[in-house]
N, C-alpha and C positions, 0 to 999 in steps of 0.2 A: 777657395778660402779657407783656412785650417779656422776653425772654432777653436775657442778657448777650452770647450770640452775634449775634443779631440786630440788637442794637445796634450791635454792630461793623460790620455789613454796611452798604456805602456806598448812596446811594439817588443814582440817576442820573435828572434831569429833562432831556428835549428835547422839542420840538415842532415838528413838519414845518414849522409856519407862521410860525416865527423860527427859520429854520435859522442865524442868525449867532450864536446864544447857545447857550449848555448850563451847567447848575447842577449841583453834586456835594454831600452832605450826609453830613457822618461825627458821628454821635453819640457813638462812644467810639472814638479815634482813637489807643488804646494797640499795636492791632495792627496799626496803618497806617502802613508805614514803606516810604520811596521810595530807591530809588536816586536819584543826581545824573542828571537828565533836562533837557528842555526843551519846550515846545510850539510850535505853529506860531500859536496865539492869543494874543492879550493875556489876562492872567489875573490875578482879583483875589479873595482870600481874606477871611475874617472870622473870627478865633478867637472861639467861642460859649461857651468852656468849657475853663478850666483852662490849660496853657502847654505850649511847645514850641519848638523850634530852627527857625530859619530861615536858611540858607545860601544866598547868593546870589549867584553868583559869587564875589570874595574876600570878601564882607563876611560878618559872622556876627551874627544878632540872636536875641534871646530875645523873645520875643514870649506876650503874654496876651490871655485874656479881655478882648472891647471892643477888639483892636488891629485894621485892616486890613494886608493886604500884598498889594504888587503886583509883578507881575513881567512884565517887556517880552517878546515873542515872539523864540524862540533864546537867550534868556540862562539858564544852568545854575541849577537849583535844587535844592533839598530841603528838607522840612518835617518833623520827626518827632518824638515824644515824649519828655520828658525822664525817664529814672529809672523807665519804664513808669507814669508818672503819666496818669491820665484826663484827654482833652483832646477837645475838638470844633470842628469848622469847617464853613464852608460856602464853596465856592470856584465863580467866577463864568467860565467862559471864554467869551471875544467874538471872533469873527473880526476878523483884522487889517486886512483888507481894507474891510470895514465900518466898521470903530472909525475908520479912515484918512479914510474918507469924511467923517465924522458931523464931525471935528476941522476937516477941509477946508473943509465947508460953514458951519463955523460963526465961520469967519477962524481960527484958531488953528494953521495949517500955510499955510505960503507956497505950496505946491506938494502936490497930492495923492500924498504919499509919506510914508510910514510914519516918523515919529521918535519915539524912544526915550523915556520918560518916566523922569527922575532918581529920583523919590521912592520909596521901596521899604516904606516902614511909616506907618500914619497912625496915631495913636492921638488921635480927637477923638471925643467920645460922639455928636455930633450926626452925622456921617458914618457912623459904626458904626448908628445907629439906622435909617437911611436905608436903608443896605443890605441890613439886614435885614429891613425894610419889605418891600424890593423881592424879596428872594429868598421872603419866606410869600408873593407875589403871583403868582410863577412857580409856583410848587410846589402853591399851590390848583389842583384843577381846576374848579371851580366860576365862577371868574374869568374873566371875557371877554377875548377876544384884544384887544380893542381896550384895554383897561386894562392889560394885561401889556405891550404894546408902549410906550404912552404913557409907562408908569412907569420901564418899561427908560430911553429916550432920555431923559427929563427928569434922570433920575440920571447917565447916563454925560455929559449933555450939561453939567450944573451942575458934575460932578467936573473932566472935562477944561478948563473954564474957572477952574475952582480951580486947577488944577497948570500953568495954561500961566502963571502967573507964579512957578514953580520955574527956577533953572536947567537949562538943556538938558542933557539926557545926552551925554554924550561916550564914545563906545564907542573903544578903539583902531583904527583905521583897520588893514584886514584886507590884509594883503601879496596880492598879484595872485597868486602860487603857491597861498598857502592857499587863498584862493577860488576859485580854479581846480577845486583839490581837493574841495573841498567842494563844489560845483556839480556835481561827477564823482559824486560818492556819492550825492547827490540824486537823479540821471539815473538812477543805477545800484543802487539801492539794494535791489531785488530781484533783484540778480545774485551770483554767487560771486566776489566783487573779493578779489584778491589784494594783499598787501603789495608785490609785485615792480612791480606794474602800477602803485600809485601812486609807485612811487619812480622810474620812468621817465617820467612824467607832472611829476615834479615837480625830478628830477635831485637829491633828497636821497639819504641813506643810511638806510636804516632805522631808527637809533634816532635820526637828527637831525627826521626825517620825523614820528614819534611825538609827541616832544618839544614840537616847534614847533608841531604841531596842538593838541596837550593845552593847552599855554599859552595859545594863542588863544581855542580855541572851550569850554575849559573840559571836553574828551571827547576820549578816543583817538579814531583813526579807527575802529576799530572800534566802540566805544562808540557814537559819532556815528550808524556807519550801523545798528546795531541799533534807536537811536533812532527815528531815520527809519522803519524799518520798522513799531515798534508803532505810529507815528502812522497810516502808512497802515492798520495791523490797525484802529487805532480808526474811521478813516474806514468800514472795508468794516463793519465791525459795526453802525456807527452808519445805515450805508443799509441793514441787517438780512441781509448775508450771516451763513450759518452758520459757526461758529467754525471748522471746517475746510477751509473754502473761505478765509475771512479768512486763516487761517496761511498757505496757496500764494501766496493773492494778495499778500500782503507780503512774500513771498520766505524765510519759515521752513523749515525742511526736513518740519515736522511738527507736527500739532496740539498735541501734549505738552509742545514747544521754545517755541513760540507763546504759551501759558498760563503757563508760568514766567517767560519774561521779559517778558510784559505785566502780570503781577502785581507782579513787581519794581519795574518804572518807573511804572505806573498805581495801583498800593496796591490793586488790585482784580482780580477773574478776568473773563476775556471774558465768560462768560455773565452775571455782575454787571453789567456795563457795557451787554451785548447787551440785557437785560431793559428797558431804560428805554425802548426803542424799543416793545416788545411792548404794556408798560404803556398808553404814549400812546395806542396804537391801540384799546385796549380800554376807556381811557376817553374816547376822542373817540367810539367805536362808542354808547356809552351818553349821551354827551349828545345826541345826533343820533336817538335813539329815541324 
């Protein structure tokens, strides 16, 4: 019998043969609370039970079982329980480059460059059912690789065609100075970056720099840097690195700091995330025996 504690632990699914997609399943999300964060991937979630809040940039939604939520890469968001009420969800993470290529080859993009999607919430039983069927297929070890690949491509191709009729998302143009600062933080995510350096690069005063950066990106420069480090650590764990090694390679001073920050942004411990890779290797070995 599953305990309440085991139900609250997230399940991460990954398969090295499908490196462009990842799935997360949470059966009881009452203890799953996120700080504002972003992903480098395009993300799509399904609320499979209860209700939750969904903050997406400056917009706020209340979503419930049967709703799908969509998140563009690098758009700040959070999804959290309401008054400690039970809720459950599935979350699909899709590599942005791979999805861009899929859209471009389907004639949905004029150039092979990512274009944000304006739709944030879909409340359609047919799409919800298809999403859940895809998630079930991916999670089931007995399903063949070709079946998983086919269901994934069919679902995303059909969805991208459906969403292509919606207005194109128009994000405010990033001022060049802020874009340069973001690139600097990307390139120096593992370094000990100082506010003085950022002020010298931009010519802004400390207060103005922090306000302007947060107003545009939804995160302060420090929060942006920490978010980048978590994504680097996530990549390390996904590739099988030990937690201590992942922490250092991602720019954290020590493993405990990495664990605290990772859990705050990912609503899971590094060990819970890392175990998905080990579990898949065991399942693959069993199938090959």
